[in-house]
OpenMM code with the backbone's topology and positions (N, CA, C; nanometers):
from openmm import Vec3, app, unit

residues = "MET ALA ILE LYS TYR MET ALA MET ALA LEU CYS ALA LEU THR ALA PHE PRO ALA PHE ALA GLN GLU SER ASP GLY LYS THR VAL ILE VAL PRO GLU ALA MET GLN GLN THR TYR GLU ASN PHE GLN TYR ALA PRO ALA VAL ARG ALA GLY ASP MET LEU TYR LEU SER GLY VAL VAL VAL MET LEU LYS LYS GLY GLU SER THR ASN ASP ILE THR PRO ALA VAL THR ARG ALA PHE ASP GLU ILE ASP MET ILE LEU ALA LYS ALA GLY ALA ASP TRP SER ASP VAL VAL ASP VAL THR SER TYR LEU THR ASN LEU ASP ARG ASP ILE GLY ALA MET TRP GLN VAL LYS GLN ALA ARG VAL PRO ALA PRO TYR PRO ALA TRP SER ALA ILE GLY THR ASN ARG LEU PHE GLY GLY ASP ASN ALA ILE ILE GLU ILE LYS VAL THR ALA TYR LEU PRO GLN LYS ASN ALA MET GLN ASP LYS SER ARG ASP LYS".split()
positions = [
    Vec3(13.5332, 3.8506, 4.8532),
    Vec3(13.4280, 3.8008, 4.7676),
    Vec3(13.3402, 3.9142, 4.7157),
    Vec3(13.3015, 4.0052, 4.8056),
    Vec3(13.2162, 4.1184, 4.7657),
    Vec3(13.2873, 4.2066, 4.6650),
    Vec3(13.4183, 4.2225, 4.6825),
    Vec3(13.4947, 4.3064, 4.5888),
    Vec3(13.4925, 4.2434, 4.4497),
    Vec3(13.5021, 4.1110, 4.4438),
    Vec3(13.4977, 4.0412, 4.3147),
    Vec3(13.3657, 4.0704, 4.2424),
    Vec3(13.2529, 4.0615, 4.3149),
    Vec3(13.1221, 4.0862, 4.2543),
    Vec3(13.1053, 4.2326, 4.2157),
    Vec3(13.1589, 4.3230, 4.2977),
    Vec3(13.1515, 4.4655, 4.2632),
    Vec3(13.2311, 4.4934, 4.1370),
    Vec3(13.3488, 4.4303, 4.1238),
    Vec3(13.4302, 4.4490, 4.0040),
    Vec3(13.3588, 4.3942, 3.8813),
    Vec3(13.2941, 4.2766, 3.8978),
    Vec3(13.2200, 4.2192, 3.7860),
    Vec3(13.1048, 4.3105, 3.7454),
    Vec3(13.0349, 4.3663, 3.8421),
    Vec3(12.9231, 4.4562, 3.8124),
    Vec3(12.9734, 4.5813, 3.7426),
    Vec3(13.0847, 4.6347, 3.7889),
    Vec3(13.1415, 4.7546, 3.7257),
    Vec3(13.1814, 4.7246, 3.5817),
    Vec3(13.2419, 4.6094, 3.5573),
    Vec3(13.2779, 4.5714, 3.4205),
    Vec3(13.1535, 4.5597, 3.3338),
    Vec3(13.0492, 4.5008, 3.3876),
    Vec3(12.9246, 4.4860, 3.3115),
    Vec3(12.8660, 4.6215, 3.2785),
    Vec3(12.8700, 4.7131, 3.3735),
    Vec3(12.8137, 4.8461, 3.3496),
    Vec3(12.8931, 4.9234, 3.2455),
    Vec3(13.0224, 4.9086, 3.2461),
    Vec3(13.1031, 4.9829, 3.1482),
    Vec3(13.0980, 4.9177, 3.0116),
    Vec3(13.0798, 4.7859, 3.0068),
    Vec3(13.0732, 4.7174, 2.8776),
    Vec3(12.9401, 4.7416, 2.8090),
    Vec3(12.8345, 4.7566, 2.8867),
    Vec3(12.7006, 4.7771, 2.8329),
    Vec3(12.6416, 4.9030, 2.8945),
    Vec3(12.6544, 5.0157, 2.8287),
    Vec3(12.6029, 5.1403, 2.8854),
    Vec3(12.4555, 5.1291, 2.9217),
    Vec3(12.4173, 5.1965, 3.0286),
    Vec3(12.2779, 5.1912, 3.0761),
    Vec3(12.1905, 5.2761, 2.9862),
    Vec3(12.0980, 5.2128, 2.9152),
    Vec3(12.0065, 5.2846, 2.8294),
    Vec3(11.8683, 5.2918, 2.8927),
    Vec3(11.8506, 5.2223, 3.0039),
    Vec3(11.7284, 5.2340, 3.0829),
    Vec3(11.7752, 5.2435, 3.2282),
    Vec3(11.7674, 5.3599, 3.2851),
    Vec3(11.8159, 5.3826, 3.4199),
    Vec3(11.6996, 5.4030, 3.5146),
    Vec3(11.7067, 5.3349, 3.6305),
    Vec3(11.5964, 5.3431, 3.7262),
    Vec3(11.6363, 5.4269, 3.8461),
    Vec3(11.5429, 5.5087, 3.8930),
    Vec3(11.5651, 5.5907, 4.0101),
    Vec3(11.4309, 5.6275, 4.0713),
    Vec3(11.4148, 5.6008, 4.2015),
    Vec3(11.2935, 5.6385, 4.2743),
    Vec3(11.1659, 5.5901, 4.2056),
    Vec3(11.1657, 5.4673, 4.1554),
    Vec3(11.0453, 5.4137, 4.0927),
    Vec3(11.0215, 5.4615, 3.9508),
    Vec3(11.1115, 5.5424, 3.9002),
    Vec3(11.1014, 5.5898, 3.7621),
    Vec3(11.2127, 5.5247, 3.6818),
    Vec3(11.1818, 5.4911, 3.5583),
    Vec3(11.2819, 5.4337, 3.4695),
    Vec3(11.2979, 5.5248, 3.3489),
    Vec3(11.4185, 5.5696, 3.3257),
    Vec3(11.4500, 5.6517, 3.2097),
    Vec3(11.4749, 5.5588, 3.0919),
    Vec3(11.4070, 5.5847, 2.9812),
    Vec3(11.4171, 5.5014, 2.8614),
    Vec3(11.4978, 5.5779, 2.7567),
    Vec3(11.6103, 5.5192, 2.7150),
    Vec3(11.6957, 5.5832, 2.6157),
    Vec3(11.7384, 5.4786, 2.5120),
    Vec3(11.6765, 5.4787, 2.3937),
    Vec3(11.7250, 5.3886, 2.2895),
    Vec3(11.8714, 5.4187, 2.2572),
    Vec3(11.9448, 5.3167, 2.2210),
    Vec3(12.0873, 5.3322, 2.1946),
    Vec3(12.1157, 5.4446, 2.0940),
    Vec3(12.0321, 5.4550, 1.9918),
    Vec3(12.0537, 5.5573, 1.8894),
    Vec3(12.0365, 5.6987, 1.9441),
    Vec3(11.9784, 5.7121, 2.0639),
    Vec3(11.9525, 5.8448, 2.1214),
    Vec3(12.0410, 5.8743, 2.2427),
    Vec3(12.1356, 5.7862, 2.2729),
    Vec3(12.2201, 5.8031, 2.3910),
    Vec3(12.2974, 5.9358, 2.3879),
    Vec3(12.3535, 5.9710, 2.2758),
    Vec3(12.4310, 6.0955, 2.2670),
    Vec3(12.3405, 6.2178, 2.2870),
    Vec3(12.2218, 6.2146, 2.2301),
    Vec3(12.1261, 6.3241, 2.2495),
    Vec3(12.0888, 6.3344, 2.3970),
    Vec3(12.0681, 6.2200, 2.4625),
    Vec3(12.0342, 6.2166, 2.6050),
    Vec3(12.1443, 6.2857, 2.6870),
    Vec3(12.2684, 6.2528, 2.6554),
    Vec3(12.3808, 6.3108, 2.7296),
    Vec3(12.4020, 6.4580, 2.6954),
    Vec3(12.3935, 6.4932, 2.5683),
    Vec3(12.4209, 6.6314, 2.5264),
    Vec3(12.3138, 6.7300, 2.5709),
    Vec3(12.1873, 6.6906, 2.5562),
    Vec3(12.0772, 6.7831, 2.5868),
    Vec3(12.0146, 6.7584, 2.7235),
    Vec3(12.0545, 6.6502, 2.7885),
    Vec3(12.0139, 6.6164, 2.9253),
    Vec3(11.8627, 6.6124, 2.9421),
    Vec3(11.7989, 6.5343, 2.8559),
    Vec3(11.6570, 6.5034, 2.8733),
    Vec3(11.6350, 6.3589, 2.8302),
    Vec3(11.5367, 6.2963, 2.8896),
    Vec3(11.5066, 6.1574, 2.8596),
    Vec3(11.4087, 6.1484, 2.7435),
    Vec3(11.4344, 6.0621, 2.6459),
    Vec3(11.3354, 6.0397, 2.5407),
    Vec3(11.2029, 5.9899, 2.5985),
    Vec3(11.2108, 5.9139, 2.7087),
    Vec3(11.0902, 5.8672, 2.7769),
    Vec3(11.1216, 5.8349, 2.9219),
    Vec3(11.0189, 5.8445, 3.0044),
    Vec3(11.0300, 5.8058, 3.1454),
    Vec3(10.9079, 5.7212, 3.1782),
    Vec3(10.9341, 5.6067, 3.2373),
    Vec3(10.8257, 5.5222, 3.2864),
    Vec3(10.8119, 5.5468, 3.4355),
    Vec3(10.6896, 5.5765, 3.4797),
    Vec3(10.6581, 5.5959, 3.6210),
    Vec3(10.5353, 5.5114, 3.6504),
    Vec3(10.5545, 5.4041, 3.7238),
    Vec3(10.4435, 5.3132, 3.7496),
    Vec3(10.3929, 5.2526, 3.6204),
    Vec3(10.2632, 5.2649, 3.5979),
    Vec3(10.2016, 5.2066, 3.4779),
    Vec3(10.2043, 5.3017, 3.3580),
    Vec3(10.2606, 5.4193, 3.3741),
    Vec3(10.2559, 5.5207, 3.2684),
    Vec3(10.3940, 5.5395, 3.2050),
    Vec3(10.3931, 5.5624, 3.0754),
    Vec3(10.5132, 5.5929, 2.9988),
    Vec3(10.4935, 5.7286, 2.9349),
    Vec3(10.5845, 5.8219, 2.9636),
    Vec3(10.5764, 5.9583, 2.9116),
    Vec3(10.6920, 5.9813, 2.8146),
    Vec3(10.6594, 6.0052, 2.6890),
    Vec3(10.7616, 6.0360, 2.5891),
    Vec3(10.7788, 6.1856, 2.5793),
    Vec3(10.9027, 6.2292, 2.5698),
    Vec3(10.9299, 6.3694, 2.5406),
    Vec3(10.8795, 6.3985, 2.3998),
    Vec3(10.8565, 6.5240, 2.3714),
    Vec3(10.8131, 6.5611, 2.2386),
    Vec3(10.9172, 6.5245, 2.1332),
    Vec3(10.8710, 6.4666, 2.0246),
    Vec3(10.9571, 6.4343, 1.9102),
    Vec3(10.9280, 6.5386, 1.8040),
    Vec3(11.0329, 6.6062, 1.7598),
    Vec3(11.0173, 6.7181, 1.6679),
    Vec3(11.0269, 6.6705, 1.5230),
    Vec3(10.9315, 6.7136, 1.4440),
    Vec3(10.9339, 6.6904, 1.2995),
    Vec3(11.0225, 6.7994, 1.2409),
    Vec3(11.1393, 6.7576, 1.1909),
    Vec3(11.2375, 6.8518, 1.1361),
    Vec3(11.2519, 6.8312, 0.9863),
    Vec3(11.2475, 6.9395, 0.9122),
    Vec3(11.2755, 6.9325, 0.7691),
    Vec3(11.4264, 6.9231, 0.7500),
    Vec3(11.4686, 6.8310, 0.6656),
    Vec3(11.6108, 6.8208, 0.6308),
    Vec3(11.6418, 6.9163, 0.5174),
    Vec3(11.7700, 6.9374, 0.4952),
    Vec3(11.8130, 7.0226, 0.3848),
    Vec3(11.7539, 6.9681, 0.2542),
    Vec3(11.6941, 7.0560, 0.1774),
    Vec3(11.6338, 7.0172, 0.0510),
    Vec3(11.4852, 6.9849, 0.0615),
    Vec3(11.4346, 6.9616, 0.1837),
    Vec3(11.2919, 6.9365, 0.2003),
    Vec3(11.2199, 7.0697, 0.2187),
    Vec3(11.0943, 7.0711, 0.1788),
    Vec3(11.0159, 7.1942, 0.1949),
    Vec3(10.8827, 7.1620, 0.2586),
    Vec3(10.8127, 7.2655, 0.2950),
    Vec3(10.6807, 7.2476, 0.3550),
    Vec3(10.5759, 7.2044, 0.2523),
    Vec3(10.6143, 7.1996, 0.1250),
    Vec3(10.5214, 7.1500, 0.0215),
    Vec3(10.4901, 7.0023, 0.0412),
    Vec3(10.5865, 6.9251, 0.0958),
    Vec3(10.5639, 6.7835, 0.1252),
    Vec3(10.6396, 6.7483, 0.2518),
    Vec3(10.5686, 6.7496, 0.3643),
    Vec3(10.6338, 6.7210, 0.4915),
    Vec3(10.6219, 6.5739, 0.5320),
    Vec3(10.5608, 6.4929, 0.4474),
    Vec3(10.5387, 6.3524, 0.4807),
    Vec3(10.6675, 6.2798, 0.5191),
    Vec3(10.7792, 6.2966, 0.4476),
    Vec3(10.9018, 6.2273, 0.4907),
    Vec3(10.9474, 6.2693, 0.6308),
    Vec3(10.9352, 6.3957, 0.6629),
    Vec3(10.9756, 6.4440, 0.7953),
    Vec3(10.8840, 6.3902, 0.9041),
    Vec3(10.7535, 6.3881, 0.8774),
    Vec3(10.6578, 6.3345, 0.9749),
    Vec3(10.6831, 6.1845, 0.9932),
    Vec3(10.7116, 6.1147, 0.8865),
    Vec3(10.7396, 5.9715, 0.8936),
    Vec3(10.8628, 5.9449, 0.9809),
    Vec3(10.9668, 6.0257, 0.9662),
    Vec3(11.0868, 6.0097, 1.0506),
    Vec3(11.0518, 6.0287, 1.1978),
    Vec3(10.9666, 6.1253, 1.2283),
    Vec3(10.9272, 6.1495, 1.3668),
    Vec3(10.8495, 6.0295, 1.4216),
    Vec3(10.7585, 5.9745, 1.3420),
    Vec3(10.6834, 5.8577, 1.3869),
    Vec3(10.7767, 5.7378, 1.4030),
    Vec3(10.8783, 5.7253, 1.3169),
    Vec3(10.9782, 5.6180, 1.3321),
    Vec3(11.0501, 5.6327, 1.4660),
    Vec3(11.0836, 5.7555, 1.5036),
    Vec3(11.1519, 5.7804, 1.6309),
    Vec3(11.0601, 5.7445, 1.7479),
    Vec3(10.9332, 5.7813, 1.7376),
    Vec3(10.8372, 5.7445, 1.8426),
    Vec3(10.8273, 5.5920, 1.8531),
    Vec3(10.8183, 5.5244, 1.7378),
    Vec3(10.8144, 5.3783, 1.7372),
    Vec3(10.9356, 5.3188, 1.8088),
    Vec3(11.0542, 5.3745, 1.7822),
    Vec3(11.1779, 5.3256, 1.8424),
    Vec3(11.1740, 5.3419, 1.9951),
    Vec3(11.1281, 5.4569, 2.0418),
    Vec3(11.1223, 5.4823, 2.1862),
    Vec3(11.0192, 5.3908, 2.2515),
    Vec3(10.9021, 5.3799, 2.1901),
    Vec3(10.8001, 5.2894, 2.2443),
    Vec3(10.8533, 5.1461, 2.2522),
    Vec3(10.9190, 5.1014, 2.1465),
    Vec3(10.9719, 4.9642, 2.1434),
    Vec3(11.0749, 4.9426, 2.2541),
    Vec3(11.1609, 5.0396, 2.2771),
    Vec3(11.2625, 5.0288, 2.3826),
    Vec3(11.1946, 5.0107, 2.5183),
    Vec3(11.0774, 5.0695, 2.5355),
    Vec3(11.0033, 5.0577, 2.6615),
    Vec3(10.9137, 4.9344, 2.6648),
    Vec3(10.9132, 4.8554, 2.5562),
    Vec3(10.8277, 4.7377, 2.5504),
    Vec3(10.6842, 4.7705, 2.5147),
    Vec3(10.6656, 4.8785, 2.4405),
    Vec3(10.5313, 4.9252, 2.4051),
    Vec3(10.5198, 4.9440, 2.2551),
    Vec3(10.3975, 4.9760, 2.2127),
    Vec3(10.3728, 5.0164, 2.0748),
    Vec3(10.2520, 5.1092, 2.0744),
    Vec3(10.2072, 5.1480, 1.9562),
    Vec3(10.0981, 5.2453, 1.9466),
    Vec3(9.9692, 5.1964, 2.0115),
    Vec3(9.9492, 5.0676, 2.0229),
    Vec3(9.8273, 5.0178, 2.0863),
    Vec3(9.8241, 5.0497, 2.2354),
    Vec3(9.9385, 5.0840, 2.2933),
    Vec3(9.9467, 5.1208, 2.4352),
    Vec3(9.9291, 5.2704, 2.4573),
    Vec3(9.9309, 5.3478, 2.3509),
    Vec3(9.9252, 5.4943, 2.3619),
    Vec3(9.7828, 5.5381, 2.3986),
    Vec3(9.7740, 5.6237, 2.5006),
    Vec3(9.6429, 5.6731, 2.5457),
    Vec3(9.6229, 5.8208, 2.5167),
    Vec3(9.7317, 5.8952, 2.4960),
    Vec3(9.7181, 6.0387, 2.4742),
    Vec3(9.8326, 6.0889, 2.3886),
    Vec3(9.7991, 6.1773, 2.2955),
    Vec3(9.8980, 6.2412, 2.2090),
    Vec3(9.8669, 6.3903, 2.2049),
    Vec3(9.9710, 6.4711, 2.2171),
    Vec3(9.9564, 6.6154, 2.1977),
    Vec3(10.0550, 6.6545, 2.0889),
    Vec3(10.0033, 6.7234, 1.9877),
    Vec3(10.0901, 6.7687, 1.8788),
    Vec3(10.0838, 6.9212, 1.8712),
    Vec3(10.1985, 6.9789, 1.8485),
    Vec3(10.2128, 7.1236, 1.8351),
    Vec3(10.2568, 7.1501, 1.6923),
    Vec3(10.1833, 7.2322, 1.6194),
    Vec3(10.2130, 7.2580, 1.4787),
    Vec3(10.2347, 7.4073, 1.4585),
    Vec3(10.3453, 7.4420, 1.3908),
    Vec3(10.3740, 7.5834, 1.3657),
    Vec3(10.2850, 7.6395, 1.2555),
    Vec3(10.2276, 7.5528, 1.1732),
    Vec3(10.1297, 7.5957, 1.0743),
    Vec3(10.0204, 7.4890, 1.0709),
    Vec3(9.9273, 7.5031, 1.1613),
    Vec3(9.8247, 7.4019, 1.1824),
    Vec3(9.7484, 7.3693, 1.0544),
    Vec3(9.7009, 7.4706, 0.9842),
    Vec3(9.6203, 7.4468, 0.8637),
    Vec3(9.6998, 7.3772, 0.7541),
    Vec3(9.8234, 7.4156, 0.7341),
    Vec3(9.9050, 7.3583, 0.6274),
    Vec3(9.9487, 7.2157, 0.6584),
    Vec3(9.9822, 7.1865, 0.7839),
    Vec3(10.0516, 7.0621, 0.8168),
    Vec3(9.9662, 6.9514, 0.8772),
    Vec3(9.8456, 6.9844, 0.9228),
    Vec3(9.7639, 6.8828, 0.9899),
    Vec3(9.7311, 6.7649, 0.8975),
    Vec3(9.7086, 6.7903, 0.7701),
    Vec3(9.6719, 6.6834, 0.6765),
    Vec3(9.7825, 6.5800, 0.6607),
    Vec3(9.9058, 6.6255, 0.6405),
    Vec3(10.0174, 6.5317, 0.6237),
    Vec3(10.0419, 6.4536, 0.7517),
    Vec3(10.0328, 6.5214, 0.8663),
    Vec3(10.0505, 6.4511, 0.9929),
    Vec3(9.9412, 6.3463, 1.0105),
    Vec3(9.8199, 6.3826, 0.9764),
    Vec3(9.7071, 6.2920, 0.9922),
    Vec3(9.7212, 6.1691, 0.9024),
    Vec3(9.7742, 6.1869, 0.7815),
    Vec3(9.7949, 6.0729, 0.6911),
    Vec3(9.8906, 5.9715, 0.7525),
    Vec3(10.0024, 6.0199, 0.8061),
    Vec3(10.0992, 5.9296, 0.8683),
    Vec3(10.0379, 5.8648, 0.9917),
    Vec3(9.9655, 5.9426, 1.0706),
    Vec3(9.8975, 5.8923, 1.1904),
    Vec3(9.8029, 5.7789, 1.1546),
    Vec3(9.7232, 5.7975, 1.0491),
    Vec3(9.6260, 5.6949, 1.0101),
    Vec3(9.6939, 5.5636, 0.9717),
    Vec3(9.8135, 5.5729, 0.9153),
    Vec3(9.8854, 5.4536, 0.8742),
    Vec3(9.9526, 5.3835, 0.9921),
    Vec3(9.9753, 5.4537, 1.1017),
    Vec3(10.0516, 5.3989, 1.2144),
    Vec3(9.9707, 5.3661, 1.3380),
    Vec3(9.8662, 5.4403, 1.3647),
    Vec3(9.7984, 5.4320, 1.4941),
    Vec3(9.6714, 5.3483, 1.4807),
    Vec3(9.6682, 5.2317, 1.5475),
    Vec3(9.5510, 5.1437, 1.5349),
    Vec3(9.4375, 5.1847, 1.6300),
    Vec3(9.3190, 5.1362, 1.5988),
    Vec3(9.2049, 5.1527, 1.6890),
    Vec3(9.2221, 5.0527, 1.8031),
    Vec3(9.1708, 5.0797, 1.9188),
    Vec3(9.1004, 5.2013, 1.9579),
    Vec3(9.1997, 5.3167, 1.9683),
    Vec3(9.1611, 5.4300, 1.9150),
    Vec3(9.2498, 5.5440, 1.9004),
    Vec3(9.2716, 5.6161, 2.0323),
    Vec3(9.3923, 5.6720, 2.0490),
    Vec3(9.4199, 5.7504, 2.1700),
    Vec3(9.3541, 5.8881, 2.1624),
    Vec3(9.3435, 5.9524, 2.2770),
    Vec3(9.3036, 6.0929, 2.2779),
    Vec3(9.4128, 6.1704, 2.2059),
    Vec3(9.3745, 6.2776, 2.1340),
    Vec3(9.4746, 6.3527, 2.0559),
    Vec3(9.4360, 6.4993, 2.0529),
    Vec3(9.5316, 6.5839, 2.0869),
    Vec3(9.5124, 6.7286, 2.0768),
    Vec3(9.6121, 6.7837, 1.9759),
    Vec3(9.5669, 6.8727, 1.8904),
    Vec3(9.6539, 6.9398, 1.7930),
    Vec3(9.6483, 7.0888, 1.8247),
    Vec3(9.7624, 7.1462, 1.8568),
    Vec3(9.7698, 7.2847, 1.9024),
    Vec3(9.8583, 7.3648, 1.8076),
    Vec3(9.8102, 7.4790, 1.7648),
    Vec3(9.8902, 7.5692, 1.6829),
    Vec3(9.9821, 7.6520, 1.7719),
    Vec3(10.1065, 7.6668, 1.7288),
    Vec3(10.2049, 7.7454, 1.8028),
    Vec3(10.2927, 7.8193, 1.7017),
    Vec3(10.3625, 7.9212, 1.7472),
    Vec3(10.4424, 7.9974, 1.6501),
    Vec3(10.5876, 7.9515, 1.6402),
    Vec3(10.6386, 7.8712, 1.7360),
    Vec3(10.7785, 7.8317, 1.7294),
    Vec3(10.8028, 7.7076, 1.8140),
    Vec3(10.8959, 7.6237, 1.7682),
    Vec3(10.9375, 7.5040, 1.8404),
    Vec3(11.0889, 7.5029, 1.8550),
    Vec3(11.1399, 7.4269, 1.9489),
    Vec3(11.2843, 7.4100, 1.9621),
    Vec3(11.3373, 7.3460, 1.8339),
    Vec3(11.4410, 7.4028, 1.7784),
    Vec3(11.4994, 7.3496, 1.6566),
    Vec3(11.5009, 7.4500, 1.5419),
    Vec3(11.4452, 7.5676, 1.5641),
    Vec3(11.4511, 7.6719, 1.4622),
    Vec3(11.3439, 7.6582, 1.3563),
    Vec3(11.3677, 7.7226, 1.2436),
    Vec3(11.2671, 7.7292, 1.1377),
    Vec3(11.2341, 7.5939, 1.0741),
    Vec3(11.3258, 7.4972, 1.0817),
    Vec3(11.2999, 7.3656, 1.0235),
    Vec3(11.2194, 7.2750, 1.1152),
    Vec3(11.1949, 7.3183, 1.2387),
    Vec3(11.1121, 7.2420, 1.3324),
    Vec3(10.9680, 7.2860, 1.3118),
    Vec3(10.8854, 7.1961, 1.2585),
    Vec3(10.7499, 7.2375, 1.2198),
    Vec3(10.6394, 7.1726, 1.3019),
    Vec3(10.6662, 7.0568, 1.3613),
    Vec3(10.5674, 6.9867, 1.4435),
    Vec3(10.6419, 6.9202, 1.5589),
    Vec3(10.5779, 6.9150, 1.6740),
    Vec3(10.6294, 6.8359, 1.7860),
    Vec3(10.5165, 6.7440, 1.8313),
    Vec3(10.5521, 6.6176, 1.8567),
    Vec3(10.4527, 6.5173, 1.8941),
    Vec3(10.4920, 6.4582, 2.0294),
    Vec3(10.4035, 6.4698, 2.1261),
    Vec3(10.4271, 6.4208, 2.2628),
    Vec3(10.3278, 6.3083, 2.2910),
    Vec3(10.3773, 6.1974, 2.3437),
    Vec3(10.2985, 6.0754, 2.3588),
    Vec3(10.2996, 6.0262, 2.5023),
    Vec3(10.1844, 5.9768, 2.5481),
    Vec3(10.1734, 5.9100, 2.6777),
    Vec3(10.1115, 5.7725, 2.6548),
    Vec3(10.1725, 5.6705, 2.7147),
    Vec3(10.1229, 5.5336, 2.7003),
    Vec3(10.0930, 5.4734, 2.8373),
    Vec3(10.0008, 5.3793, 2.8381),
    Vec3(9.9646, 5.3068, 2.9588),
    Vec3(10.0182, 5.1659, 2.9467),
    Vec3(10.1069, 5.1290, 3.0398),
    Vec3(10.1702, 4.9974, 3.0397),
    Vec3(10.1562, 4.9351, 3.1779),
    Vec3(10.0478, 4.8662, 3.2041),
    Vec3(10.0329, 4.8069, 3.3374),
    Vec3(10.1508, 4.7170, 3.3707),
    Vec3(10.2095, 4.7376, 3.4863),
    Vec3(10.3259, 4.6580, 3.5270),
    Vec3(10.2917, 4.5110, 3.5384),
    Vec3(10.1703, 4.4801, 3.5780),
    Vec3(10.1268, 4.3411, 3.5886),
    Vec3(10.1397, 4.2728, 3.4527),
    Vec3(10.0955, 4.3406, 3.3464),
    Vec3(10.1039, 4.2828, 3.2123),
    Vec3(10.2473, 4.2713, 3.1659),
    Vec3(10.3305, 4.3696, 3.2013),
    Vec3(10.4717, 4.3638, 3.1623),
    Vec3(10.5383, 4.2414, 3.2253),
    Vec3(10.5029, 4.2107, 3.3514),
    Vec3(10.5599, 4.0944, 3.4187),
    Vec3(10.5134, 3.9671, 3.3500),
    Vec3(10.3853, 3.9596, 3.3111),
    Vec3(10.3335, 3.8421, 3.2439),
    Vec3(10.4013, 3.8243, 3.1087),
    Vec3(10.4222, 3.9339, 3.0349),
    Vec3(10.4884, 3.9261, 2.9046),
    Vec3(10.6296, 3.8694, 2.9200),
    Vec3(10.7021, 3.9163, 3.0220),
    Vec3(10.8393, 3.8686, 3.0430),
    Vec3(10.8405, 3.7198, 3.0763),
    Vec3(10.7428, 3.6734, 3.1555),
    Vec3(10.7402, 3.5323, 3.1915),
    Vec3(10.7065, 3.4448, 3.0709),
    Vec3(10.6275, 3.4972, 2.9772),
    Vec3(10.5952, 3.4224, 2.8547),
    Vec3(10.7163, 3.4108, 2.7636),
    Vec3(10.8086, 3.5096, 2.7709),
    Vec3(10.9262, 3.5085, 2.6842),
    Vec3(11.0276, 3.4029, 2.7259),
    Vec3(11.0177, 3.3557, 2.8486),
    Vec3(11.1184, 3.2599, 2.9006),
    Vec3(11.0961, 3.1221, 2.8433),
] * unit.nanometer
topology = app.Topology()
chain = topology.addChain("A")
for resn in residues:
    res = topology.addResidue(resn, chain)
    for name in ("N", "CA", "C"):
        topology.addAtom(name, app.Element.getBySymbol(name[0]), res)
């Protein structure tokens, strides 16, 4: 009987890859669209530990043909990625308590980042630090990195799940 259940569990695991893996009270959050990146670069897009959710830095990358004259599309893509990771964890910007952004050209890029931020991040606003740096992972097209921390009380998450039933 136990072998039957183990076989069923193994089939379930192979049919539906684990995009949220739990270990030692921590849950790794990996949206399906980021599974290959998770495996190739061996870092979690987010980790939930207790009531806190820690997102890895999301890099604003210029695509071929884009320039620093208008970085809004690149910043928007980064915020879309943050939205996707937050959603996978059952969160949104209203849960965010702290943001740290690293900009390779603080004076040039802060305005465009701030415009996208204003359109996405509701009040009450999270704490936010903007730090100038000379280089980010990703080469010359990596111009900003945005790191997010959210507060997700487990008690509320349990209540939300019970309301969904």
